[in-house]
N, C-alpha and C positions, 0 to 999 in steps of 0.2 A: 261149914268144915273150909271148903274151895275157899269164901274171904279169909278165913285164917293164916291158909296156905299162901294167899299172896302178903298176906303182911308180913309173913315171915321172910317171904322173899324179897321184899324193900329191904324189910331190916337188913338181910346178907349184903344185898347191893351198898347199903348206904357205908358197912364196915367193910367191906372192899375197898369203897372208896378212899374211908378215913386212913384205911391202912396204903392206899396205896400215896395218897398225899403222906402221909408219915414217913414211907421209904423212900421216896422217889430221889429225896435232895441228899441220902446218902449213897443211891445210887448212881445218881448223878453227880456226886464228888469221887466216889472210884473212879470211874469212866474219865474223867478231867485228869485225877492223877496216875491215871496209866498211858492218858495221850501223852500229859507233859514231864514222864519220868526221864531225869538225865542218864544219859549210859553211864555205865559202873565201869570201872577199869581196877583191877588190883597190879600194886607194885611190890613186887616180890627183890627183896634186896638179899643179897650175900652175905651182909653184913650187921654195923648197927648203926642208930643212929647220930654216935659217935665218932664212927669214921667219917674224916674230911669230904670223900669225895659225895655220901649216898645223901648227905641235903642235898648239897648243889645240883645232883640227876633231880632229887625230887624238886627240887625251887625250877628246876628247868621244865619239867613236865608239866607244873601247874600254872607256869609263864603262858602257856600255850593253852593248855586248858579255859581257863580264863573264868571259872565257877560254870562250864559249862558242863563238865563230866562231873562226876563223883572217882574220887581216885582213893582206895585204902591200900595202905602200906602193913607190909608186914615183913621183921626181919628176922632173918636167919641164926644172925652172932655166928657166922662162922672161925671170922678170926680168933674168935676166944676160945671154940667150943669146936673143933673137928674130930667130931666124932662121931662111928655110928648109931648110938644113944640121942645125938642131939638130933640128927637128923630123922632119925626115927619120932620120937616125942614131935618133931616139928611137923613131922608130918600126919602123926596124929588130931594134933589140935587145928591144923588148916584144915584135913578133910572134917571135923566136926565145925568147926563156921562155915565152911560153904554148905554143909547141908542142911544148915537153918538160919543163914540169909538168900538173900535174893543175889541168881545166879550173876554173874561178870561176864560184861560184854567181850575184855578184853584184857590181856595181861603181859605187864612190863616187867620183866626178869632182867636183874642188873647184877654182871658179875657170873663167876664161872659157878659158885658153887649153887645159884641162885638157876644157872639155865641147865646143870647138871640135875637137880631135883625137877626139875621143868619134864627135859627128857625121859626122868625115872620114871614119874609120875605121869605124862599126858594124859594118858588113856584114861585112868582112873581119876584123876582131879581135873583138868584139864581137859576134858573131849571137845572138840569141835568147835571151841575158844580159840580165836587167834592171839598166838603168841609173838612178842616184838624184844627183842635180847638187845643189852649195849654193854660196853665194856668187857668184853671178853677176851681175855691176853692168849689162850690156847686157841690159835688159828683152825687147828683140826678139828676140836670141838665144835666150832662157831661154824665152818664147812660141812662138817654130818649134822647140825643143827637144821640150816637154813634148806637141806637137801631133803629136810620130814615136811609132811605136808603141815601147812596152817603155821608153819614158823617163818618168822622174818628176822631180821634186824642190825647190826653194826658190830664190829671186829676192831677192838680198841688195838690198835697195830701202835704201839708205844716207839717215839719219834726216839728210837736208841741213834740209828746209823746219823742225825742230825746234832743227837748231841754229841757224841763222839768228835764229829767232825769239827763242833765248837769247842770242846773241851783242847781240838787239837788245837787252835787259833790261839787258845789262853795260853796254854801250855806247849810251843811247839818243841820242847824237846823230852815228852815223855814216852816209854818206849812201851808200855804195857798198859791196859785195859782190866780194873778187875770189877766186878759186879756182883755185888750182896745180894744175895736170893735165901729162900727158906724152901723147904719139901713139902708146901700147900699146893693144893690144884693151881691158886693162881700165881704162886713161887716159881711153880715149875711150869709154867707159860711165858714167866717172865725169862727164864732161863732160855727156852727156847728161843724166843726172839731175838736174847743175846746171841745167841750162837749162831744164828742165823746172820744177823747186821753184823758180826764180826767179821763173816767171808768178804767185805767192802775192805778191810784192811789189812794190808799182806805185811808192813812193816811192825803191825802192832801185836804183840803177846799177848792173847784172852785168857782170864783168869777168872775162876769161877768162888764166892766165898758163901759155899750154903753153909748157914748160921746151924741147920738141922742138925748138923755133921759135928758142930761143936758146943762148948759152954758158955754161957754169954763171957765170961771171965776169957775165953781164950782167942771169942772171935776179938775183944778188946786189946790183946796183949797182939793179933794179928796186923788191926787197924794202927796200934800204936807203930807201927813198924814199917810205916811205908814210909815214904820219901816223895821228892817233886817228882818223879819219874815214873809214878801212877796217876792213870784217870780212874779215879773211884765209881761207880755207879751204884746209887742206893734204887734197889727194885723193891725189895722185900723181907724183911726179918723177922717175921711176928716169934718165931718157937723155936727155942733151941734144941738141945741133942735133949738133955735132960724133960723135954714138954712145957718146960717155963713158957708163959707166955708172956709179951711187954708190950703192952699201951702205944699205938702206934707215937705218942706223943715223949712217951719215955724213949723209944727207938731214936727219935730225934735227938734227944738228948745226952744219950748215949755216945750217939755219933759225933756231936759237936766235943765233946770229954776227951773223945777218945782219938780222933786226926787232926792231923795237923798240915793237911791236903785240902784243897776243894773236895767237896762231898756233891756229883750231881744229881740230877734226880728230872724224871721221863714224866712224873706223874703228881698228883695232887699231894699238895702239904708238907712240913717242912722247911720251907723258904719265908726265913726270919725266926726259923726256931736251929740253926745251926748248920743249915744246908744251904748250898752256894743260889741253887737253882736248874734252869735250863727251859727247853723246849717242853712245855706241859701238856699234859692231855685238856682238854676245859670239858669237864662233867657236865655245867653247867647248857653247853652245847648239845652232851649223848643227849640230857632230857629232852632238848626240847628236842630232836630231832626225834627222840621214843613217842613223844606226845604228835607230832607229826606225824608216823606214822600209822598211829591210831587212828586218829580221824579219818585220814585215806580209805583207811581200811572197813572203818562202819561207816564211812561215806560209798562203797562198793567195789573198792579196790581188791584184785584179789590179791590175798598174803605170797600165791607166791611169787608173781609179778615183781615183788620187791626183791627177795632173794637175799643173797649179802653182798651186802654194805660195806668197801674199804675206805671209805672217807673219814678220817679221825680230826674231830678240829683240836686245835691247841692253840698257845698263845707262848711269849717268853717272858720270866720271870725269873728275877736274879736278885740276892742279898744284894744293897748296894754296900753295908758294911764288911762284906766280907769281900766283894770286889776292891775294896780300897785297902784291906787287910793284907792281902794276898798280891796285891800292886798290879792286877790285871786293866791295860790298855782299856779305856772307856769308849774309844772308839769302836773296839771290836764288836761292841756290844751289839746287838742287833736293832732297827730301827722299830721302836714301837713298842717295845720292851717296856715291861710294870718290873718298876728299880722300886723293892720296901726298902724301910728305914733310910731311905733317902730324905734328908730334909730338905724339901721345896723354899725355893725362894719364892717371894711373892710374887715375880713376872709368871715362874713357872705355874704357881699353884692359881695364879686368877689370870693364867695366859688368856682365854677365850674372851672373860669379862672384860680385861684391860685392853683388849684390840678394840671389843665393842663401842668402850667406854675411848676408844683414842679416835677411832671411827668419827665418834660422834662431837670427838672435840674437834677434829678436824674440820669434821662437816661446817659444825657454829663456827669455825672460825674463817672458814671461806667466806660463810654465808656476810659473815660479821664486815670482813676486808670490804666483800663486795658493797655491803650496805653503806659504809664508811664512806670508801669509793664515790659512792652514789650521792651522799650525804654532801661530800665536800663540794662534789659537781654542783648541785644543786644548790649549795650556800654560794660558790663561787657565780655561777648562774644569777643567784639574787642578787649577789653583791656588784656584779655587771650592771642590770637591770635598774637596782638602787644609784651607781654612778649614772646613766642613762640620765636614768630618769630625772638625778641633781644638772646633770648638764643640761639637760631640756628645761628642768625649770629656771637655771640659771641664762639660757638662753634667751626662753622667751620672757625674762626680766630683761635681759639686756635689750633684746629687743623692744619691750614695751620704753625702756627710757631711752631708744635711742629712736624711737618714732615721739616720744614725746620732744625729745633734742630738735629731730627733724619738723616737728611739729612748730616747736618754735621758731627755729629758723627761718621756717617756712612764712610763720609770722613777719618774721622781721622783714626777710627779704619782701614780701609781701606790702610793709609796711613800706621799707626804705623804697618798692617800687611803686607805690600809692606818692611819696614824696617827689621820687623822681617825676613822676608823670606830671605832678603838681609843677616843679621846677621849671620840667620842661616845657609846660604849658607859659608857665611864668618867663622865661626864657626867650619863648616864641616871642611872646606879646612885645617882651621887650627889644627884640629884634626888629620885629616886623613895625613897630609904634613908633620906635625912635631910632634917630643917627646915632647908633652903638654898635664899636664890635666885641665879638666877644671871644675871649677863648677860653678853652679848657686844657686844665695841666693834671695828669698823673704823676704826684711827688714819687710816689717807688719807680717806677721808668723813668722818667721824664721827658713822658711823651708828650706833646701839644700839640689841640684840636683846634681850628681857628674857623670863626665864622664868615661867610663868604663876603658881608657885611666889612670884615676888616680889612679888605683888598681895597675896597671900595673909597672906606676912608683914607687907608695910608699910601692910597695912588699908586699904589704895584702891587703885583702878585703876588699875596703870602700862601705856603701851604701848610700845610701840617708838619711836622717835624718832629724826629725822634729823640731829639735833646735841648729842651727849651732855655739851656744855656744860651745856647748857638743865637735862638730866635731873640732873645734877650740884651744880647751883645748886639745884635743888629739894631734893635728899636729903641734899648735904652741908653739913658748915657750913662756912666760908670758910677757916676755914685749912685742913679736912682737904680740901677741893677746891684749894687752893694745891697742897700736898703732892703732889694724885693729879698735878695738872698738870709739876711738877717730873719726878715719876716717871717720867710717859709719855713727856715731852720727851727726858729722858736715856735710856732706851729706841729714841725715833726716831732721838736721834741716836748710837747705838751704844757709848754711856757702860755701860751696865748690858743684860744678857742677858733681864732679867726683867722682869715688875712686882709687887713684892711690898708690898705693904703695907696696913694696917687703918685703917679709916677709922672713924667713928660715924656712922650714918644718922639724919634726922630722919623721926618716923611722927607719925600722929595722934597718939599717949600721949606 
């Protein structure tokens, strides 16, 4: 019995070990998933994906999150369906979704409808979840929201003052400013901002065109009656008096067809579709700012420390075709503005590329010039060196020739010296062994050298003479002297190789 119990205990232990081995990968996987789960963010949009500003806000946020955060998007579509029924249905659907998925770590609400929805149902749907809002037109709503716990964000301050100032620069004779709005939450927020902005312009008459008080045909008639003394601002015109909703692109086409003056825009959309443009809100920048605030909050920053931010991102955009149509001075366009429908010339289109290529070409030209100059100097140096080498070779050649000539001359001189030595010896023997008088004549200088024996034989002192003619006149008779002169001339002229002549000399006796 004890043995059987022991076997059963062993079998149970083995089964537990096998179960542990089978279940441990699943448990480990769940732990890893829990540790590596990305923060979850809900982007709550007031409008729809077709509304131009929403994709930019979403793209701006995603560019900051860069895949490190999971962001879902829910659209209220309030531009088309601004009804209590739509709001109630959206509430029911969102509540169902939130109860069946993992909770969100943060909420981004875009524009007035979404913010108001978040304020109405904060405790019910978003309790203790940080909320960041962007693009709020109604300043009072933004202030009240920022005063609530766990809510912070950016107020969308439409750049109406700057756009009105810009329109005055473009059209100095304007006398009034008309703002197109509607009765939606966004439209009423736009109207409040317009009324506040017009306090800065005492010389201009403000006018409100609320399309929700007219039919679209009536609105068209009003717009067609405007002339160039009016600055026309398009803010919002979604629903007419009869409740007819007009899509945004149709609004742009409507304004294009029923206006003969520039239509200024302070928000995204319409530029290049019939609206002139202006200083626009950067909705991509809104999305970036919202995502950066979410990251700061999830990294430990207090939501209340952020509060309400009033720094709205902007940029200038204009339709260049309308700039030309309304003969607006291009020098008045702000620097850095984006000009839609402007055909860029090659230099403008490839400005940076051409500058880079130009800089490279200039650098290459400079390097080439330096190399060419260096090469020319090198070639000149080589040419000079070759010339010097040639001159040196010529010098050595001439030196060799001169050396050879000197050697030959030396040999000739040496030969003559040897002959002279022999002649001197003969002369000495002749003068010493015989009773002979010897003289030596230089036929070129006519100088005459006379031996000492000459004076003994001639019996009178005879010294060397500078002119042998005088000597011959003294010692020779006239006939012998003439014969001697003739013999000398024949020798000088090469007619004879020697002078051999016997003459009779005169002495004392």
